[in-house]
C-alpha positions in Angstrom: -5.2 -152.0 -45.5 -8.2 -152.2 -47.8 -7.7 -152.1 -51.6 -8.4 -148.7 -53.2 -10.2 -149.7 -56.4 -9.0 -146.8 -58.6 -6.0 -144.7 -57.3 -4.8 -141.4 -58.4 -1.8 -143.1 -59.9 -4.1 -145.3 -62.0 -5.8 -142.2 -63.4 -2.4 -140.6 -64.4 -1.3 -143.8 -66.1 -4.6 -143.9 -68.0 -3.5 -141.0 -70.1 -0.6 -143.0 -71.4 -2.8 -146.0 -72.0 -5.2 -143.8 -74.0 -2.3 -142.7 -76.2 -1.4 -146.3 -76.8 -5.0 -146.9 -77.9 -4.7 -144.2 -80.5 -1.6 -146.0 -81.9 -3.6 -149.2 -82.3 -2.2 -151.1 -79.3 -5.4 -152.3 -77.6 -7.4 -155.4 -76.7 -10.3 -156.8 -78.8 -13.4 -157.4 -76.8 -16.1 -160.0 -77.8 -19.4 -158.8 -76.3 -21.7 -161.9 -76.1 -25.4 -161.5 -75.5 -27.6 -164.6 -74.8 -31.0 -163.7 -76.1 -34.3 -165.3 -75.2 -37.5 -163.3 -75.9 -36.0 -160.0 -74.5 -37.7 -158.1 -77.3 -38.4 -155.0 -75.2 -34.8 -154.5 -73.9 -32.4 -155.5 -76.6 -32.7 -152.1 -78.3 -31.5 -150.2 -75.3 -28.6 -152.6 -74.8 -27.4 -152.3 -78.4 -27.6 -148.6 -78.3 -25.6 -148.5 -75.0 -22.9 -150.6 -76.7 -22.9 -148.4 -79.8 -22.5 -145.3 -77.6 -19.2 -146.6 -76.0 -16.2 -144.5 -76.8 -14.0 -147.7 -77.0 -14.6 -149.2 -80.4 -12.4 -152.3 -80.6 -15.2 -154.8 -80.1 -17.7 -157.0 -81.9 -21.0 -158.3 -80.7 -22.3 -161.9 -80.8 -26.0 -162.2 -80.2 -26.8 -165.9 -79.4 -30.5 -166.6 -79.9 -31.4 -169.5 -77.7 -34.0 -171.6 -79.6 -36.1 -170.9 -82.7 -37.9 -167.6 -82.4 -39.8 -166.2 -85.3 -39.9 -162.7 -83.8 -36.2 -162.7 -83.0 -35.5 -164.0 -86.5 -37.4 -161.0 -87.9 -35.7 -158.5 -85.6 -32.2 -159.8 -86.4 -32.8 -160.7 -90.0 -30.6 -157.9 -91.3 -27.7 -159.5 -89.4 -28.4 -163.0 -90.6 -28.8 -162.0 -94.2 -27.0 -158.6 -94.7 -27.2 -158.8 -98.5 -31.0 -158.6 -98.2 -31.0 -155.8 -95.7 -32.5 -153.1 -98.0 -35.3 -155.4 -99.2 -36.8 -155.8 -95.7 -39.9 -153.7 -95.4 -40.6 -152.2 -92.0 -37.2 -153.1 -90.5 -36.8 -151.4 -87.1 -35.0 -148.1 -87.6 -32.8 -148.6 -84.5 -31.3 -151.8 -85.9 -29.2 -150.3 -88.7 -26.8 -152.7 -90.3 -23.5 -152.9 -88.3 -20.6 -155.2 -89.3 -19.7 -155.4 -85.6 -22.8 -157.5 -84.8 -23.1 -161.2 -85.6 -26.1 -163.4 -84.8 -25.9 -167.1 -83.8 -29.0 -169.2 -83.6 -29.3 -172.3 -81.4 -32.1 -174.4 -82.9 -33.0 -175.7 -79.5 -33.5 -173.8 -76.3 -30.6 -174.9 -74.0 -30.4 -172.0 -71.5 -28.3 -168.9 -71.0 -25.1 -170.7 -69.9 -25.1 -172.9 -73.1 -25.7 -169.7 -75.2 -22.8 -167.9 -73.5 -20.4 -170.8 -74.0 -21.4 -171.1 -77.7 -20.8 -167.4 -78.2 -17.3 -167.7 -76.6 -16.6 -170.8 -78.8 -17.4 -168.9 -82.0 -15.5 -165.7 -81.3 -11.8 -165.0 -81.0 -11.2 -161.8 -79.0 -8.8 -161.3 -76.1 -11.6 -160.3 -73.7 -15.0 -161.9 -73.3 -17.8 -159.6 -72.0 -21.0 -161.5 -71.4 -23.9 -159.2 -70.9 -27.6 -160.1 -70.6 -30.2 -158.7 -73.0 -32.0 -156.8 -70.3 -29.0 -154.7 -69.4 -27.7 -151.3 -70.4 -24.0 -150.5 -70.4 -23.1 -147.1 -68.9 -21.1 -144.7 -71.1 -17.3 -145.1 -71.0 -17.3 -148.4 -69.0 -16.0 -150.6 -71.8 -12.9 -148.4 -72.0 -12.6 -148.4 -68.2 -12.7 -152.2 -68.1 -10.1 -152.5 -70.9 -7.9 -149.9 -69.2 -7.9 -152.0 -66.0 -6.6 -155.0 -68.0 -3.9 -152.9 -69.6 -2.9 -151.5 -66.2 -3.0 -154.8 -64.4 -1.5 -157.6 -66.6 -1.8 -160.0 -63.6 -5.6 -159.8 -63.4 -8.0 -162.2 -65.2 -11.4 -160.4 -64.8 -12.8 -156.9 -64.0 -16.0 -156.2 -62.1 -17.8 -153.4 -60.4 -21.2 -152.2 -59.1 -24.5 -152.2 -60.9 -28.0 -150.9 -60.6 -31.4 -152.4 -60.9 -33.4 -150.3 -63.5 -31.2 -147.3 -62.8 -32.5 -147.1 -59.2 -31.5 -149.5 -56.4 -27.8 -150.2 -56.2 -25.6 -153.3 -55.7 -22.1 -152.6 -54.4 -19.6 -155.3 -54.8 -16.4 -155.6 -52.8 -12.6 -155.9 -53.4 -11.6 -159.3 -54.7 -10.9 -162.0 -52.2 -11.2 -165.6 -53.3 -12.1 -166.7 -49.7 -15.3 -164.5 -49.8 -16.6 -166.5 -52.8 -17.1 -169.5 -50.6 -19.8 -167.5 -48.8 -21.5 -165.1 -51.2 -21.9 -164.1 -54.8 -20.5 -160.6 -55.3 -19.3 -160.7 -58.9 -21.9 -160.3 -61.7 -22.0 -162.3 -64.9 -21.5 -158.9 -66.6 -17.8 -158.8 -65.8 -15.2 -158.9 -68.6 -12.9 -161.9 -68.4 -9.8 -162.9 -70.3 -10.4 -165.7 -72.7 -7.5 -167.7 -71.4 -9.0 -167.6 -67.9 -12.5 -168.5 -69.1 -11.1 -171.5 -71.0 -9.1 -172.5 -68.0 -12.2 -172.7 -65.9 -14.2 -174.6 -68.5 -16.8 -171.8 -69.1 -20.2 -171.7 -67.6 -21.8 -174.9 -66.0 -24.9 -175.7 -68.0 -26.3 -178.1 -65.4 -26.8 -175.4 -62.7 -30.2 -173.9 -62.3 -29.0 -170.7 -60.6 -25.8 -168.8 -59.6 -24.0 -169.6 -62.9 -22.0 -166.4 -62.5 -21.0 -167.3 -58.9 -19.9 -170.7 -60.1 -17.7 -169.3 -62.9 -15.9 -166.8 -60.7 -15.5 -169.3 -57.8 -13.9 -171.8 -60.2 -11.7 -169.1 -61.6 -10.5 -168.2 -58.1 -9.9 -171.9 -57.3 -7.7 -172.0 -60.5 -5.6 -169.2 -59.1 -7.2 -166.4 -61.2 -7.5 -162.9 -59.8 -10.1 -160.2 -60.2 -10.0 -156.4 -60.0 -12.8 -154.4 -58.4 -13.5 -151.0 -59.7 -15.8 -148.9 -57.6 -17.9 -147.7 -60.5 -21.4 -148.6 -61.8 -20.8 -150.6 -65.0 -24.4 -151.4 -66.1 -28.1 -151.4 -65.1 -30.3 -154.4 -65.3 -33.9 -155.4 -64.7 -35.0 -156.5 -61.2 -34.6 -160.3 -60.9 -37.6 -162.5 -60.5 -38.3 -166.2 -60.2 -38.1 -166.5 -64.0 -34.6 -164.9 -64.2 -31.4 -166.8 -64.6 -31.0 -167.3 -60.8 -34.7 -167.7 -60.1 -36.1 -170.7 -58.4 -39.5 -170.8 -56.6 -39.6 -171.7 -53.0 -35.9 -171.0 -52.2 -34.6 -167.9 -50.5 -31.1 -166.5 -50.9 -29.5 -168.5 -48.1 -31.1 -171.8 -49.3 -29.8 -171.2 -52.8 -26.4 -170.4 -51.5 -26.4 -173.6 -49.4 -27.2 -175.6 -52.5 -24.4 -173.8 -54.4 -21.9 -174.7 -51.7 -23.2 -178.3 -51.7 -22.7 -178.5 -55.5 -19.1 -177.2 -55.2 -18.3 -179.3 -52.1 -17.6 -176.2 -50.0 -17.8 -177.3 -46.3 -20.3 -175.5 -44.0 -18.8 -173.0 -41.5 -19.8 -172.8 -37.9 -19.4 -169.1 -37.4 -19.9 -165.8 -39.4 -17.7 -162.8 -38.9 -19.0 -159.3 -39.5 -17.9 -155.7 -38.8 -19.1 -152.1 -38.7 -15.9 -150.4 -39.3 -12.9 -152.7 -39.7 -13.3 -154.9 -42.8 -9.6 -155.7 -43.1 -9.4 -157.1 -39.6 -12.7 -158.8 -39.9 -11.7 -160.6 -43.1 -8.5 -161.7 -41.5 -10.4 -163.0 -38.4 -12.8 -164.9 -40.7 -9.9 -166.7 -42.4 -8.2 -167.5 -39.1 -11.5 -168.9 -37.7 -12.5 -170.6 -41.0 -15.7 -168.5 -40.9 -18.0 -166.9 -43.3 -17.4 -163.2 -43.8 -20.6 -161.1 -44.2 -19.2 -157.6 -43.7 -20.2 -154.2 -44.7 -20.9 -152.8 -48.2 -17.7 -150.8 -49.3 -18.1 -147.1 -48.5 -20.9 -147.7 -45.9 -20.6 -148.2 -42.2 -24.3 -148.9 -41.8 -25.2 -151.1 -44.7 -24.3 -154.8 -44.5 -24.5 -157.5 -47.2 -27.9 -159.2 -47.7 -29.6 -159.6 -44.3 -31.3 -162.8 -45.5 -28.0 -164.5 -46.0 -28.2 -166.4 -42.7 -27.2 -170.0 -42.9 -28.8 -172.6 -40.7 -25.4 -174.1 -39.9 -24.1 -170.9 -38.1 -23.6 -171.5 -34.4 -22.3 -168.0 -33.7 -21.8 -164.5 -35.1 -18.6 -162.7 -34.3 -18.6 -158.8 -34.5 -15.2 -157.0 -34.5 -14.9 -153.2 -34.8 -17.8 -150.8 -34.1 -16.2 -147.4 -34.9 -18.0 -144.6 -33.2 -21.6 -145.9 -33.4 -21.7 -149.0 -31.1 -25.5 -148.9 -30.6 -26.3 -149.0 -34.3 -23.6 -151.6 -34.8 -25.0 -153.9 -32.2 -28.6 -153.5 -33.5 -27.4 -154.4 -37.0 -25.3 -157.3 -35.6 -28.4 -158.7 -33.9 -30.5 -158.6 -37.0 -28.2 -161.4 -38.4 -29.1 -163.6 -35.5 -32.9 -162.8 -35.3 -33.8 -165.8 -37.4 -32.0 -168.1 -34.9 -32.5 -167.4 -31.2 -29.9 -170.1 -30.2 -27.1 -168.6 -32.1 -24.1 -167.4 -30.0 -23.2 -163.7 -30.1 -19.6 -162.5 -29.7 -18.4 -158.9 -29.7 -14.7 -157.9 -29.8 -13.6 -154.4 -29.0 -10.5 -153.2 -30.9 -8.7 -149.9 -31.8 -10.6 -146.8 -30.6 -13.9 -148.7 -30.0 -13.8 -148.4 -26.2 -12.6 -144.8 -26.2 -15.4 -143.7 -28.5 -17.9 -145.8 -26.6 -17.1 -144.0 -23.4 -16.5 -140.5 -24.6 -19.1 -140.1 -27.3 -22.2 -141.8 -25.8 -24.5 -140.1 -23.3 -25.5 -141.7 -20.1 -28.8 -143.1 -21.4 -27.2 -144.6 -24.5 -24.4 -146.2 -22.6 -27.0 -147.7 -20.2 -29.0 -149.1 -23.1 -25.9 -150.7 -24.6 -25.0 -152.3 -21.3 -28.5 -153.6 -21.0 -28.3 -155.0 -24.5 -25.1 -156.9 -23.6 -26.9 -158.5 -20.7 -30.3 -159.4 -22.3 -28.7 -160.8 -25.5 -26.0 -162.7 -23.4 -23.2 -161.3 -25.7 -19.7 -162.5 -24.9 -17.4 -159.5 -24.8 -13.7 -159.4 -25.5 -11.2 -156.5 -25.6 -7.9 -156.3 -27.5 -5.7 -154.8 -24.7 -5.4 -154.7 -20.9 -6.1 -151.0 -20.9 -9.4 -151.5 -22.8 -10.5 -154.2 -20.3 -9.8 -151.7 -17.5 -11.7 -148.8 -19.2 -14.7 -151.0 -19.8 -14.7 -152.1 -16.2 -14.8 -148.4 -15.1 -18.2 -148.0 -16.7 -19.5 -151.4 -15.5 -18.9 -153.5 -18.6 -17.1 -156.9 -18.1 -14.9 -157.9 -21.0 -12.2 -160.6 -21.3 -8.8 -159.9 -22.6 -8.1 -161.6 -25.9 -5.5 -160.3 -28.3 -6.3 -160.5 -32.0 -3.3 -162.1 -33.7 -1.3 -160.5 -36.6 -2.6 -162.4 -39.6 0.2 -164.4 -41.3 2.8 -162.8 -39.1 5.5 -165.0 -40.6 5.3 -163.1 -43.9 6.5 -159.9 -42.2 10.2 -160.2 -42.6 13.1 -157.9 -43.6 12.8 -158.4 -47.3 15.2 -155.7 -48.5 17.8 -153.3 -47.2 16.8 -150.2 -45.3 16.0 -147.4 -47.8 18.8 -144.9 -48.7 16.6 -142.0 -47.6 15.2 -142.2 -44.1 11.5 -142.7 -44.6 8.7 -142.3 -42.0 5.4 -144.1 -42.7 2.2 -142.7 -41.2 -1.2 -144.3 -41.4 -4.2 -142.0 -41.8 -7.9 -142.5 -42.6 -10.4 -140.7 -44.7 -13.3 -142.2 -42.7 -12.2 -142.5 -39.1 -12.2 -139.1 -37.4 -9.6 -140.3 -34.9 -7.0 -140.6 -37.7 -8.2 -138.0 -40.2 -6.1 -135.3 -41.8 -8.5 -132.5 -41.0 -8.2 -130.6 -37.7 -11.3 -131.9 -35.9 -9.8 -132.0 -32.3 -10.0 -135.8 -32.4 -7.0 -136.4 -34.5 -3.2 -135.8 -34.1 -2.7 -135.9 -37.9 -2.4 -132.1 -38.3 0.4 -132.2 -35.7 2.2 -135.0 -37.6 1.9 -133.0 -40.9 3.6 -130.1 -39.1 6.3 -132.5 -38.0 6.9 -133.5 -41.6 7.2 -129.9 -42.7 9.8 -129.3 -40.0 11.9 -132.2 -41.3 12.3 -131.5 -45.0 15.4 -133.8 -45.3 13.3 -136.8 -44.3 10.7 -138.5 -46.5 7.2 -139.2 -45.2 4.8 -141.8 -46.7 1.2 -141.4 -45.8 -1.0 -144.4 -46.5 -4.5 -145.7 -45.7 -6.6 -142.9 -47.0 -7.2 -142.0 -50.6 -4.1 -141.4 -52.7 -3.5 -137.8 -53.6 0.0 -136.6 -54.8 3.6 -136.0 -53.8 4.2 -132.6 -52.2 7.6 -131.6 -51.1 8.8 -134.5 -48.8 5.4 -136.0 -48.3 4.0 -138.8 -50.6 0.4 -139.9 -50.3 0.4 -143.6 -51.2 -3.3 -144.5 -50.9 -4.6 -147.8 -49.5 -2.1 -150.6 -49.5 -3.5 -154.1 -50.1 -2.7 -156.9 -47.7 -0.5 -158.8 -50.1 1.6 -155.6 -50.9 2.0 -154.5 -47.2 5.3 -156.4 -46.5 6.8 -154.8 -49.6 5.5 -151.3 -48.6 6.9 -151.7 -45.1 10.3 -152.6 -46.4 10.4 -149.4 -48.5 10.2 -147.4 -45.2 12.5 -146.9 -42.2 10.0 -146.5 -39.4 6.3 -146.2 -38.5 5.0 -143.2 -36.6 1.6 -143.7 -34.9 0.4 -141.0 -32.6 -3.3 -141.2 -31.7 -5.4 -139.5 -29.1 -6.2 -142.9 -27.9 -5.3 -146.3 -29.3 -6.0 -149.9 -28.6 -3.3 -152.5 -29.5 -2.5 -151.5 -33.1 -1.1 -154.1 -35.4 0.6 -151.9 -38.0 3.6 -150.9 -35.7 4.0 -154.6 -34.9 4.2 -155.5 -38.6 6.8 -152.8 -39.1 8.9 -154.1 -36.3 8.7 -157.7 -37.6 10.1 -156.4 -40.9 13.1 -154.9 -39.1 11.7 -151.3 -39.1 11.3 -149.1 -36.0 8.0 -147.9 -34.5 7.3 -144.7 -32.6 3.9 -145.0 -30.9 1.6 -143.4 -28.4 0.5 -146.8 -27.0 1.0 -146.8 -23.2 0.6 -150.5 -22.6 3.8 -152.1 -21.2 2.9 -155.2 -23.1 3.4 -153.2 -26.4 7.1 -154.0 -26.4 10.1 -153.0 -28.6 8.5 -149.8 -29.8 9.8 -146.3 -28.9 7.1 -144.6 -26.8 5.8 -141.1 -26.8 5.1 -139.5 -23.4 1.7 -138.3 -24.5 -1.4 -139.4 -26.5 -3.4 -136.2 -27.1 -2.6 -132.6 -27.8 -4.4 -130.0 -25.8 -7.3 -132.5 -25.1 -9.0 -132.0 -21.8 -10.7 -135.5 -21.9 -7.4 -137.3 -22.4 -5.6 -138.8 -19.5 -2.2 -138.0 -21.0 -2.2 -134.6 -22.9 0.5 -132.0 -23.6 0.8 -128.7 -25.4 1.1 -128.6 -29.2 4.7 -127.2 -29.4 5.8 -129.6 -26.7 4.4 -132.6 -28.6 5.9 -131.4 -31.9 9.4 -131.0 -30.4 9.2 -134.5 -28.7 8.2 -136.3 -32.0 11.0 -134.5 -34.0 13.6 -135.3 -31.3 12.5 -139.0 -31.3 12.7 -139.3 -35.1 16.2 -137.8 -35.2 17.3 -140.2 -32.5 15.7 -143.2 -34.3 17.4 -142.3 -37.6 20.8 -142.7 -35.9 20.0 -146.2 -34.6 17.9 -147.7 -37.4 20.2 -150.7 -38.0 19.3 -152.1 -34.5 15.7 -152.8 -35.5 16.8 -155.3 -38.2 18.9 -157.2 -35.7 16.0 -157.9 -33.4 13.2 -158.5 -36.0 13.2 -162.3 -35.2 12.9 -161.6 -31.5 10.0 -159.2 -32.1 8.2 -161.7 -34.2 8.7 -164.4 -31.6 7.4 -162.2 -28.8 4.2 -161.1 -30.5 3.5 -164.6 -31.9 3.4 -165.7 -28.3 1.5 -162.8 -26.9 -1.1 -162.6 -29.6 -1.2 -166.3 -30.2 -3.4 -167.4 -33.1 -4.1 -170.9 -31.7 -5.2 -169.4 -28.4 -7.4 -166.9 -30.2 -9.1 -169.6 -32.3 -9.6 -171.9 -29.4 -11.2 -169.2 -27.2 -13.7 -168.0 -29.9 -14.7 -171.6 -30.7 -15.2 -172.3 -27.0 -17.9 -169.6 -27.1 -19.9 -171.7 -29.5 -20.2 -174.6 -27.0 
């Protein structure tokens, strides 16, 4: 599942962290500002720093090159004993012992200035921030809190705005993504130990110094934490900015960056409209560039002009319930190169929503688009292939493998209390908690109420709280999923319509049971429900509410009595699905589409 940047649990722990601050247990932050003729903006930056409610910091302003005007502005810091004798000193620059000024006699660039500031300061955390920025209130404390809460992370980053208007959303940390695009700003606090490990900023790079730093940090094994907050605002970049270079577009600069760092070109790009976790996993399997959606948006994709000349194909996986818009956006990526191959993979509820939620004219337009654009179509289960054929769309069966299936093992004994794990979504209406006639989740919540002696763990949507026998666990990151699965006894997955879901397979590989509404005979080893939908006239297999509830309760009670059996066949399950959903076959077939 995707990482939830800030969970409910985080916010509860923050209270304890705040109490620790008041007792003097905190981190010292060095705020380092490279300055070069930013006369009109430095006032707002310093004010925004002074307004922070976290006060354990100092500021180092590094003036890059001799500058008479800068010398006058910062004179009170350079010569504090003469402060009162300076006539006409700007009123906003009152003397503050937290601020120090360093002057480089020669102009050597922002990267050199940042490194010099780091060299001459001693704090635990380095926070580089450009002189044309403004730090939003409370964000210094927020960043330090994340370091306190996560001792294993090396830097913290978030979103930002340009001149308080247009917005840039980052994405959860993944070192692999940094081979493709720059999604972490320079203005991201970093532990000094990590900064030193990476060797600081590269002074010989004309642009993307921030990308280079965080790429090298990730190569050294350092980790970042994304917080879905706006940390600062900055001026709109231009050709004279730190990453500006006339005559080069974003993709050309990115190509030069990859050449500098010896990152090999990739033949294919993977994108998505609704399934970022699966898309990222597919990208890693295919050794492809991932250019997915902006977090929190199904429609907005990362910069459309990031289209490398070396791409031979673009692979789209997951379209949610808006296939026409997804396809249109997908094709924009390929508009600069007419020869690029287009691949489209149906997964999950894609086919069901395509067939049931599109009118005749829209469905006809989609079929026409498939033909005109010569899009190669795959579907993730035999049933999906058959359903597409029923509406005149030809797709080839190709299972998407379970990513790193070998890591899903029985890692710990079965929990003492029988625990049922249920995935739910706060974005997909097919798996939402609300009663919208598309989701079985209200039914499953009634099942939980009827079994108070059994624990239920809900995960995937936003974390909430623990209520009676139900715990809302939030989103579980990919690296924590095996541990989470081992804390449960079984997975219950009851959808109105499903594709070939991977979560129940992951549970069974870990020696846990799965109760599913997937009718495919190929979906082996799982206990099957006799129905998919509840009181749903458009479903092929529908039953009454009370009948469905009684069946699920009966199945759970039966499975509780035989839970040890699942551990015994875990290796057999893993072997079966490794063969059925073979990674080598998947990669070979997708790459054949590029020929």
